[in-house]
C-alpha positions in Angstrom: 6.3 -20.8 -9.7 5.8 -17.4 -11.8 2.0 -17.6 -11.6 2.4 -18.1 -7.7 4.5 -14.9 -7.7 1.9 -13.1 -9.8 -0.9 -14.0 -7.7 0.9 -12.9 -4.3 1.6 -9.8 -6.0 -1.8 -9.0 -7.0 -3.1 -9.9 -3.9 -0.7 -7.5 -2.0 -1.3 -4.9 -4.2 -5.0 -5.2 -4.2 -5.0 -5.3 -0.1 -2.7 -2.0 -0.4 -5.3 -0.2 -2.6 -8.1 -1.2 -0.2 -6.1 -0.2 3.0 -5.1 3.0 1.5 -8.7 4.0 0.5 -10.2 3.0 3.9 -7.3 5.1 5.6 -7.9 8.2 3.4 -11.7 7.9 4.1 -11.1 7.7 7.8 -8.8 10.9 7.5 -11.1 12.6 5.4 -14.2 12.0 7.7 -12.0 13.3 11.0 -13.8 16.4 12.6 -11.3 19.1 11.7 -12.7 22.6 11.7 -10.6 25.6 10.4 -10.4 26.7 14.2 -8.6 23.4 15.1 -6.0 23.4 12.6 -2.6 24.5 14.3 -4.4 24.8 17.8 -3.5 22.7 20.8 -7.0 21.5 21.0 -6.8 19.0 18.1 -6.5 15.5 18.8 -3.6 14.4 16.7 -3.9 10.8 18.1 -6.8 10.3 15.8 -4.5 10.8 12.6 -1.7 8.3 13.9 -3.4 5.1 13.0 -4.8 6.1 9.4 -1.7 7.7 8.7 0.4 4.6 9.7 -2.1 2.4 7.7 -1.4 4.6 4.5 2.2 4.0 5.0 1.8 0.2 5.5 -0.3 0.3 2.3 2.8 1.9 0.4 5.0 -0.7 1.9 2.7 -3.6 0.9 2.3 -2.0 -2.7 6.3 -1.7 -2.9 6.5 -5.4 -2.0 3.8 -6.4 -4.7 5.7 -4.5 -7.2 9.0 -6.3 -6.3 7.2 -9.6 -6.7 6.2 -8.8 -10.0 9.6 -7.8 -11.0 11.0 -11.0 -9.7 8.4 -13.1 -11.6 9.2 -10.9 -14.8 13.0 -11.6 -14.3 12.3 -15.1 -13.9 10.5 -15.4 -17.1 13.2 -13.7 -19.0 15.7 -16.3 -17.4 13.7 -19.1 -18.7 13.6 -17.6 -22.2 17.6 -17.0 -21.9 18.0 -20.6 -21.1 16.0 -21.9 -23.9 17.7 -20.1 -26.5 
């Protein structure tokens, strides 16, 4: 059970890292010039999807960390029971 939790957590964290890197890359490649910043001509819709993807990656990473914590608590409980 603990191995399954660790494996799921690792998978979530790895996927979150890839998603964050892809979103950051997309944001960094958006054609924003100095004149566009703060103007009404800037298409903010092009930022929505990658920003939401970054938030999703943050949530996936948090879920992976919570799974690792549960696995650690489970192992701790098992050691407490054997003592």
